C-alpha positions, -999 to +999 in steps of 0.1 A: +578-471+949+602-492+929+603-490+891+594-521+873+627-525+854+650-510+881+684-527+878+674-548+848+685-525+819+720-532+807+744-512+786+760-533+758+794-522+745+810-532+712+842-539+732+840-549+769+849-518+789+845-496+759+838-459+763+803-456+747+774-482+748+762-493+714+728-503+728+707-508+759+687-540+766+665-558+790+655-594+789+619-601+778+596-580+756+585-552+779+564-520+773+585-498+750+576-466+768+585-480+802+618-493+788+627-459+773+619-442+806+641-467+825+670-461+801+668-424+809+665-431+847+695-455+847+718-439+822+706-404+815+701-412+779+670-400+761+658-430+741+637-424+710+607-446+715+605-451+678+638-470+679+629-493+707+626-529+694+613-563+705+637-588+691+651-623+697+688-631+703+709-661+708+742-663+726+769-680+706+806-687+713+832-668+692+869-671+692+885-637+693+921-626+695+921-629+733+903-663+734+867-675+734+839-652+743+801-653+741+784-629+717+748-620+714+734-623+678+700-614+665+680-646+658+646-658+647+623-670+675+631-706+681+652-730+701+680-713+720+667-678+712+653-655+739+634-622+737+649-588+746+637-552+744+665-530+730+675-497+716+704-493+693+724-461+697+730-459+660+767-465+656+785-448+628+820-458+616+847-434+605 
């Protein structure tokens, strides 16, 4: 039996190709428990269900040092925004 989100959960890195994901996402607002289980199945990460969120994001262009890239920003529900289910890994800076 195939899992409902199989292959649809993505790891998001602060820097492309970075060593540790800063969050995991899937498009759409899906059941939080199902999402947390899929993060574990796909990545071996135990996701605290209390930290799973339903949010909206918008992709916007940004000019970085290596040229233009598209970044995902939190947004209010509205034109150009789309729903995701996510869990932030709780980055800390040193």
